[in-house]
C-alpha positions as CSV (number, residue, x, y, z in Angstrom):
1,M,-5.2,37.9,-8.7
2,T,-2.6,36.2,-5.6
3,D,0.5,37.0,-7.0
4,Q,-0.7,40.9,-7.0
5,A,-2.8,40.9,-3.4
6,I,0.6,39.2,-1.8
7,S,3.1,42.1,-3.2
8,I,0.3,44.7,-2.0
9,L,0.4,43.1,1.3
10,K,3.7,42.8,1.6
11,A,4.5,46.1,0.6
12,K,2.3,47.8,3.1
13,Y,2.2,45.3,6.1
14,G,5.0,43.3,5.7
15,V,4.8,39.1,5.9
16,E,2.9,39.0,8.7
17,F,-0.8,40.6,9.1
18,G,-4.2,39.8,10.0
19,A,-7.8,40.4,8.8
20,D,-8.3,44.1,8.4
21,A,-5.1,44.2,6.3
22,V,-6.6,41.4,4.1
23,K,-9.8,43.5,4.2
24,E,-8.6,46.5,3.1
25,V,-6.3,45.1,0.2
26,A,-9.2,43.5,-0.8
27,A,-11.2,46.6,-1.5
28,E,-8.6,47.6,-3.5
29,L,-8.7,44.9,-6.1
30,N,-12.5,45.0,-6.2
31,T,-12.8,41.7,-4.5
32,T,-13.9,40.6,-1.5
33,Y,-12.7,39.3,1.7
34,A,-14.1,35.5,1.8
35,T,-12.5,35.7,-1.8
36,L,-8.7,36.9,-1.1
37,S,-8.6,34.7,2.5
38,K,-9.0,31.7,0.4
39,Y,-6.9,32.6,-2.1
40,L,-4.5,33.7,0.9
41,N,-5.3,30.5,2.3
42,Q,-1.9,28.7,2.2
43,F,-0.1,31.4,3.7
44,K,-3.2,31.1,6.5
45,T,-1.9,30.4,10.4
46,A,-4.7,31.0,12.5
47,R,-8.0,32.4,12.0
48,G,-7.9,36.0,10.8
49,K,-3.5,36.0,10.8
50,W,-1.6,35.1,7.5
51,N,2.6,34.6,7.3
52,L,3.6,34.9,3.5
53,E,6.9,33.1,4.8
54,Q,5.1,29.7,5.9
55,T,6.2,26.9,4.0
56,V,5.3,24.0,2.4
57,Q,6.7,22.0,4.9
58,E,4.7,23.3,7.1
59,L,1.3,23.5,5.3
60,E,2.6,19.9,4.8
61,E,2.4,19.1,8.8
62,T,-0.8,20.8,8.7
63,Y,-2.4,18.2,6.4
64,N,-0.3,15.9,4.4
65,S,-2.2,15.6,1.1
66,P,-2.1,16.3,-1.9
67,A,-4.9,18.3,-4.0
68,V,-6.2,18.1,-7.6
69,E,-4.7,20.9,-9.7
70,G,-6.4,23.8,-10.9
71,T,-9.8,23.2,-8.1
72,D,-8.6,26.9,-7.1
73,T,-11.3,28.3,-9.4
74,V,-14.4,26.1,-8.3
75,P,-16.5,28.4,-6.4
76,G,-16.8,28.2,-2.7
77,V,-13.7,25.7,-2.1
78,A,-10.3,26.7,-0.8
79,T,-7.7,23.8,-1.9
80,M,-4.3,22.8,-0.6
81,N,-1.5,22.9,-2.8
82,A,0.2,19.4,-3.9
83,V,3.2,18.2,-1.8
84,V,5.4,17.2,-4.3
85,Q,6.9,13.5,-2.6
86,N,8.7,10.6,-4.1
87,L,6.7,7.9,-4.2
88,I,9.5,5.4,-6.0
89,P,9.8,2.5,-3.8
90,Q,12.7,1.3,-2.6
91,K,14.9,-1.4,-3.5
92,D,15.0,-4.8,-0.9
93,T,18.5,-6.4,-1.4
94,N,16.6,-9.1,0.0
95,F,14.5,-10.0,-2.6
96,V,14.5,-12.7,-5.0
97,P,12.6,-12.8,-8.6
98,F,10.2,-15.7,-9.1
99,G,6.5,-16.7,-10.5
100,N,4.8,-13.8,-12.0
101,F,7.5,-11.0,-11.4
102,T,8.8,-11.4,-14.8
103,D,5.3,-10.7,-16.7
104,V,4.4,-8.4,-14.0
105,K,7.2,-6.0,-14.9
106,K,6.9,-6.0,-18.5
107,V,3.3,-5.2,-18.1
108,I,4.3,-1.9,-15.9
109,Q,7.8,-1.4,-17.8
110,S,5.3,-1.6,-21.3
111,G,3.7,2.1,-20.3
112,I,0.5,0.3,-22.3
113,F,-2.7,1.4,-19.6
114,Y,-3.2,-2.8,-19.0
115,P,-5.2,-3.7,-15.6
116,A,-3.7,-6.7,-13.9
117,F,-5.3,-8.7,-11.2
118,I,-2.8,-11.2,-9.1
119,T,-4.3,-14.3,-6.9
120,G,-3.1,-16.5,-4.6
121,L,-2.6,-17.5,-1.0
122,S,-1.0,-15.5,1.5
123,G,2.3,-14.3,2.0
124,N,3.7,-15.9,-0.8
125,G,4.9,-12.2,-2.5
126,K,2.2,-10.7,-4.5
127,T,2.3,-7.7,-3.4
128,F,6.2,-7.4,-2.4
129,G,6.7,-8.5,-6.7
130,V,4.6,-5.6,-7.9
131,E,6.6,-3.1,-5.5
132,Q,10.0,-4.4,-6.3
133,S,9.0,-4.2,-10.0
134,C,8.5,-0.4,-9.4
135,A,11.9,0.0,-7.4
136,Q,13.4,-1.7,-10.2
137,L,11.9,0.3,-13.0
138,K,11.9,3.5,-11.4
139,R,8.1,3.9,-11.5
140,E,6.3,5.8,-8.5
141,L,3.5,3.1,-6.8
142,I,0.7,4.2,-4.7
143,R,-0.4,1.4,-2.5
144,V,-4.1,1.1,-1.3
145,N,-5.2,-0.9,1.4
146,I,-8.7,-2.0,0.9
147,T,-11.6,-3.0,3.5
148,V,-15.2,-3.0,3.0
149,E,-15.5,0.3,4.1
150,T,-13.5,1.4,1.5
151,D,-15.7,4.1,-0.4
152,A,-15.2,6.5,-3.4
153,D,-14.2,9.0,-0.9
154,D,-11.5,7.7,0.7
155,L,-10.5,6.6,-3.5
156,L,-11.2,9.6,-5.4
157,G,-11.1,12.0,-2.9
158,G,-13.5,14.5,-0.7
159,F,-13.6,17.6,1.3
160,R,-11.8,17.8,4.5
161,L,-12.2,20.6,7.3
162,V,-8.5,21.9,7.7
163,N,-8.4,25.3,10.4
164,G,-11.9,26.2,10.0
165,E,-11.6,26.1,6.0
166,T,-13.2,23.4,3.7
167,V,-10.7,22.1,1.3
168,W,-10.4,19.4,-1.2
169,H,-8.1,16.6,-0.9
170,N,-7.0,14.1,-3.8
171,G,-8.0,10.2,-3.2
172,P,-5.2,7.9,-3.8
173,V,-6.6,6.9,-7.3
174,V,-6.8,10.6,-8.1
175,E,-3.6,10.5,-7.5
176,A,-2.1,8.2,-9.0
177,M,-4.0,9.2,-12.4
178,E,-2.5,12.3,-12.2
179,R,1.0,11.1,-11.5
180,G,0.9,8.1,-14.3
181,A,1.9,6.2,-11.2
182,I,1.0,2.3,-10.5
183,L,-1.7,2.2,-8.5
184,L,-1.6,-1.2,-6.1
185,L,-5.2,-2.0,-4.7
186,D,-4.1,-4.5,-2.1
187,E,-6.4,-7.0,-0.6
188,I,-9.3,-6.3,-3.9
189,D,-11.6,-9.0,-2.7
190,L,-12.2,-7.3,0.7
191,A,-13.5,-4.4,-1.3
192,S,-17.8,-3.7,-0.9
193,N,-19.6,-2.7,-4.0
194,K,-19.1,0.3,-3.3
195,I,-15.6,-0.5,-5.6
196,M,-17.6,0.0,-8.3
197,C,-16.6,3.7,-8.6
198,L,-13.7,2.6,-10.4
199,Q,-15.2,1.1,-13.7
200,S,-14.7,4.0,-16.1
201,I,-11.0,4.3,-14.5
202,L,-10.5,0.8,-15.3
203,E,-11.6,1.6,-18.7
204,G,-8.5,3.9,-19.2
205,K,-11.1,6.6,-19.8
206,G,-10.0,8.7,-16.4
207,V,-13.0,10.0,-13.9
208,F,-15.4,13.0,-13.4
209,L,-15.5,14.0,-10.0
210,K,-19.3,15.5,-9.2
211,K,-18.0,17.2,-6.0
212,I,-16.0,19.5,-8.0
213,G,-17.4,19.2,-11.2
214,K,-14.1,18.3,-12.9
215,H,-12.8,15.8,-14.9
216,V,-9.5,14.1,-14.8
217,S,-7.9,12.0,-17.2
218,P,-4.7,9.6,-16.6
219,K,-1.2,10.4,-17.6
220,A,0.8,7.9,-19.6
221,G,2.4,5.4,-17.8
222,F,-0.6,5.1,-15.2
223,N,-1.9,1.4,-14.5
224,V,-4.2,-0.5,-12.2
225,I,-2.6,-3.4,-10.6
226,A,-5.1,-5.5,-8.0
227,T,-4.0,-8.3,-5.1
228,A,-6.1,-10.6,-3.6
229,N,-5.8,-13.9,-2.4
230,T,-9.2,-15.0,-4.1
231,K,-10.4,-14.4,-7.5
232,G,-13.5,-12.4,-6.6
233,K,-15.4,-15.1,-6.3
234,G,-15.6,-15.5,-2.1
235,S,-14.1,-18.1,0.3
236,D,-16.0,-21.0,0.6
237,D,-13.5,-22.8,3.0
238,G,-13.8,-19.7,5.2
239,R,-9.8,-19.8,4.9
240,F,-9.9,-15.6,3.8
241,I,-13.3,-14.2,5.9
242,G,-14.7,-11.3,5.2
243,T,-13.6,-11.7,1.1
244,N,-16.3,-10.6,-1.0
245,V,-17.7,-11.8,-3.9
246,L,-17.2,-9.1,-6.4
247,N,-19.0,-7.9,-9.7
248,D,-18.5,-9.3,-12.9
249,A,-18.5,-6.4,-14.4
250,F,-15.7,-4.8,-12.2
251,L,-13.3,-8.0,-12.7
252,E,-13.8,-8.2,-16.2
253,R,-11.9,-5.0,-16.6
254,F,-8.8,-6.8,-15.7
255,A,-7.4,-7.6,-18.5
256,I,-5.2,-10.4,-17.5
257,T,-4.8,-12.5,-13.9
258,F,-1.9,-13.8,-13.1
259,E,-2.1,-16.7,-10.5
260,Q,0.8,-16.5,-8.0
261,E,2.1,-19.8,-6.0
262,Y,5.0,-20.0,-3.8
263,P,8.5,-20.6,-4.4
264,S,10.3,-23.7,-4.9
265,V,12.5,-25.1,-2.4
266,A,15.5,-23.7,-4.4
267,V,13.9,-20.2,-4.5
268,E,13.0,-19.9,-0.9
269,T,16.3,-21.2,0.2
270,K,17.6,-18.4,-1.2
271,I,15.5,-15.9,0.1
272,L,15.7,-16.7,3.3
273,T,19.6,-16.9,2.9
274,K,19.4,-13.1,1.4
275,V,16.8,-12.6,4.8
276,A,19.6,-14.7,7.1
277,E,22.9,-12.6,5.9
278,S,20.8,-9.3,6.5
279,L,20.2,-10.3,10.2
280,N,24.2,-11.3,10.9
281,I,22.8,-14.4,11.1
282,P,26.6,-16.9,9.7
283,M,25.9,-19.1,6.7
284,I,27.9,-22.2,7.9
285,G,26.9,-25.5,10.0
286,E,23.8,-25.5,11.8
287,H,22.2,-22.3,10.5
288,T,22.7,-23.5,6.6
289,D,21.5,-26.4,7.9
290,F,18.0,-24.8,10.0
291,I,17.5,-22.9,6.5
292,K,17.2,-26.2,4.2
293,H,15.2,-28.1,6.7
294,L,12.7,-25.0,7.0
295,C,12.3,-25.2,3.2
296,T,11.7,-28.5,3.1
297,W,9.4,-28.8,6.0
298,S,7.4,-25.8,4.4
299,E,6.9,-27.9,0.5
300,I,5.9,-30.6,2.9
301,I,3.3,-29.4,4.2
302,R,1.7,-27.2,1.1
303,K,1.6,-30.5,-0.6
304,T,-0.6,-32.1,2.2
305,F,-2.9,-28.6,2.0
306,N,-2.8,-29.2,-2.0
307,D,-3.8,-33.2,-1.1
308,G,-6.8,-32.0,1.4
309,G,-4.8,-33.6,4.1
310,I,-4.3,-30.3,6.5
311,D,-6.5,-27.3,6.3
312,E,-3.4,-24.7,7.3
313,V,0.0,-24.1,5.0
314,I,3.1,-22.0,6.1
315,S,4.0,-19.0,4.4
316,T,6.9,-17.5,2.5
317,R,6.3,-14.6,4.7
318,R,5.7,-16.6,7.9
319,L,9.3,-18.8,6.9
320,V,10.9,-15.3,7.7
321,H,9.3,-14.9,11.2
322,I,10.7,-18.2,11.9
323,L,14.6,-16.6,10.9
324,K,13.7,-13.4,12.5
325,A,13.0,-15.1,15.7
326,Y,15.7,-17.4,15.6
327,S,17.6,-14.3,15.4
328,I,16.5,-13.4,18.4
329,F,16.4,-16.0,20.4
330,G,18.8,-18.1,19.4
331,K,17.0,-21.4,19.3
332,K,15.0,-23.1,17.0
333,D,12.3,-24.5,19.2
334,K,11.4,-21.5,20.5
335,A,11.5,-19.5,17.0
336,I,9.3,-22.1,16.0
337,K,7.1,-22.2,18.5
338,V,6.0,-18.6,19.3
339,C,5.7,-18.6,15.2
340,L,3.4,-21.3,15.1
341,N,1.6,-20.3,18.1
342,R,-1.1,-18.9,15.2
343,F,-2.5,-21.9,14.4
344,D,-4.4,-24.0,16.5
345,D,-2.9,-26.6,19.1
346,E,-3.6,-29.5,16.7
347,T,-2.3,-28.0,13.9
348,K,0.9,-26.4,15.6
349,T,1.2,-29.7,17.1
350,T,1.5,-32.1,13.5
351,F,3.9,-29.0,12.2
352,V,5.8,-29.1,14.9
353,E,6.1,-32.9,15.2
354,L,6.5,-33.0,11.2
355,Y,9.9,-30.7,11.6
356,D,11.1,-32.7,13.9
357,K,11.1,-35.6,11.7
358,I,12.6,-33.6,9.3
359,D,15.8,-32.1,11.4
360,A,17.1,-34.9,13.4
361,E,19.1,-32.8,15.7
362,F,15.6,-30.6,16.6
363,Q,14.8,-31.3,19.9
364,Q,12.5,-29.2,22.1
365,S,14.2,-27.4,25.5
366,T,13.1,-28.2,28.6
367,E,11.7,-23.9,28.7
368,T,9.6,-24.8,25.9
369,K,8.3,-27.7,27.1
370,T,7.2,-26.1,30.2
371,E,5.9,-23.3,28.4
372,E,3.8,-25.9,27.0
373,G,3.0,-27.3,29.5
């Protein structure tokens, strides 16, 4: 009916017209004004006004979110047309494979629905590894950052009010299912029991969207990968405040669990070298030594942390932060100081003193000492 209505409207009124034109054509097609206006919703520019030359890009600017295909048949519900996007992550030239990367890549490459759970301390490349696996395999990835407030409406989709019309929009989970994409649930251990809405999806059976009365089945290639700092049992030491104990039935639906460790000194040196090159830091003399010292320093701290000697750890991400600060300020002590300020004074002092023992040429500048004192 939409194509026929558009043909009549164009012939009689051109590409721009108002409510009277729609009412007249609706009567001619033996339908109601409300029904026809809903069919023409994608061309609506204002209340009672339509423009048949309105582009998909303009619609996207109005509300950029895809909709479930075929829901235009739901009585009384308008829907936005799905906006075609390329969701394949970009390859990062600084990425260095390590840890579980090869195994995660194999799971994605297999095309088998096989939900995976990746756990490990913060800043050790859990999410980055999944993103780069998809980038190398040219697979679409939809990442959802989970919080305690995340619910079915955020994940599966819901109704939104757009230009006075009630419109159904897919959530990221449904969109990933329909595209056959990889769904990355980041920081899954922050979720509440509302995450249980994903039970049937984690079984590979799809989901029934009660609000629109439609069942969505996953397309071939769809898979779910979750990352977390814990194994879904909470954080007893308080390091990861806000993490929750996840339902055991929910966790059981993840077929495998990867435990991600920090990279070795050799791998971490390679990572920082690539980052330094991207920052135009010349890899000669003191710059090369700085990277070696940082990696040795972080390894000692991590071993001490694992032995229970300290309560904090230096992540690979924080080493990258230090290197970027060094490229900005040009001083090792300044770079280390500003990136360690997130820790309490005792921990910060301990870390700086340890680095001082590793790097014989390291000394705090007068500026830094003044700032601290």
